[in-house]
N, C-alpha and C positions, 0 to 999 in steps of 0.2 A: 434489617438493619436497614433504616432511614438515612439515606444521604444528603447531605444538603443542596439545594437546588445548585448553585453554584460553591463548590467545594474552594477551600481556601489555599493562597498562592503557597509555592513550597520555598523553603526557607532556600539560602546560597547552598548551607551546606548538604541539603538533601538534594538541589539540583547536581550538586557535583558529585555524590555520592551515585545519584542516578546514572550519571555519564559516564563515570568512571566503571561501574557495574557492567552497563550495557556495551561501552566500547566505544562510545562517541563522543563528538560535540554537539551539543543541541546548535541549531541556526540561530542567529540572534536575535530575530523576533519573536521568535516562538519562546526562546531561554528567556526573554524579557516579559512576555506575556505570562508563563511560569511562576515569575518571582515577583510581578506587579500585580498579576491579573487573577488567576485561579490555575490551578492545577489539571483545571478539567473543561465545566460550563459550554464553549464554544467546540471544544475538541474533546475525544475519550479522555478521561482521565487518567493520566500519569500517576499510579499508584506503587506503595512499594507493599506488596502480599507475602504470604509464607514464600513463596517462589522469587520472591526478590522484585524490584524495579520491572514494571512493564504497564501496558495500557489497557483499560478494561475495554472490552469488547474486541480486544485482539489475540484471545487465547489460544486460536488455531495458528496464528503467524509465526515463522521459525525464526527464536532469538538469534540464532548463529548467522543469519542473513543480514540483521539490523546493520551491522559495521561495514558490510562489504554496499559500494557503489550503486547506487539506484541505474540500472542501465536504462537509457533511451530506449522506445518503442522501435525505432530504427537499427539498431544494433543486433535485433534478437529476430527479425523479419525472414531472414532465408534460413535459419537455423528450425523456427517456428513449419515452414514449408517442408525442410526436411525430415520433421518428425511425422508429419502426415505421411508423405510419402514410403515412409518406414512403416506405417499402422498395419500390423500383420492382417492377411485375408485369409478366411476360411477355405477355400479353394486350395490355397498353397499347401496344405499340412493333412497328413495320413488322415490323421483322427482328430475329433473332436479334445482330447485329452493335451495332443501338442498345440493344435490352437491355442488353446483357452492358458496353457503355460506361456506361451509366446506373448497371448494378449496382456495379459498379466504384469509380464517383466517389463513391454509397452506402457503400459500404464502408470506403473512404478517411475519409470525414466521421465516421463511426459509431466506427472505431478511433479517432481522434483523439477524439472524444467520451468515449470509454470510460477513455482514459489519463486523460483530466482527472478522473475519477473518484476516482484515487488520488492528486492534488496534494496535495502535501504531507505525503507518507509513505514510508515504504520499507518494503519487507519484513523484515519482525524473523524471521518464522520462517516456513519453508517445511513443508508439511505435504502434498506430493504432491496427484496427481488436480487440479491446479488450485486448491487449496485455499490459502491463506496468512495469517498473522497479519501486521498492518500495527501500524509504530509512526507516528504523527500527528509529524511537526514541529511545524508551523506552522500559521496560524491560531488558533481559539479552541478546539479539540480537542487541542493541542499537547499531546503527555505522555500520551496515553492508545491504547488498543490497538483494533483494528478486525478482523472476519473479514470476509476476499475472498472470499466466496463463490460468486462469480459464473459458477464451473464450474458447478454444477449449479441455483444460483438467480436469479442475476442479482441477487442481493442484496449488500450490504456493510453489515455490523450490530454494532453493539457487543460489544465483550467484556465481560461485566458479572459482576458478584456477586451481585446483585439484578434479576433480570430480571422479577420480577413488582411490583415497586416501581419501575418506573421505567425499568429498564434505564442507568445511569449509567455510561458507557464507565469500563473500572478503569485506572488509572493504571500507569507502567511498574513503578514500585513494588512496587504490589498483584499485577502480573500474573507479575513475577519468582517463578521456584520454582512456578509451576502450570502446568497443562497447557490449551493455549487451546481444547481440545473443552470440557473442562470448565465454561466461560465464557461458552457458547455457551447458549439460549433450550432449555427443558427439551424433551428429544424431536427435538432437530437434529441429523442427521447421524447419529447412532447408532441402531442398530436395537435 
């Protein structure tokens, strides 16, 4: 199937239907973009599929987490450390089967915990190698963009025009037309 280079904007009825189905209200700048510019283009396309409304390129994201508020990374720092302290060690188990069972349980719990770190957001732009730009849809950071750098650093950080001055996350409107790599802290990820 050939997709147009820039998908058409959505209608007001489509946006209302998508918001109702997803259990969210889109941030105003993103909503305006969907209605006036495109359902995709600069971001992953919001589309209605056989599974309902969702974003292209986000098939592995959990739908049930979208209505939850996006958590600031500082809020789970201690919990992250606690998970690693509870990492099973082979020497603490009588045999390999018991260790494997414990490790499987830990992995399942940690996978869920990691998924919750991006609750309330979707991948707006995929950058390859596990890096992505997230657009926050819900919570106090709704309408801002964040860098998911967990592939190499285990960090999610705000994309910002002013990292030296407090790193206020950019809004969707500020981000449009910019390269997410240029909104990272100085020296991050570029040799």
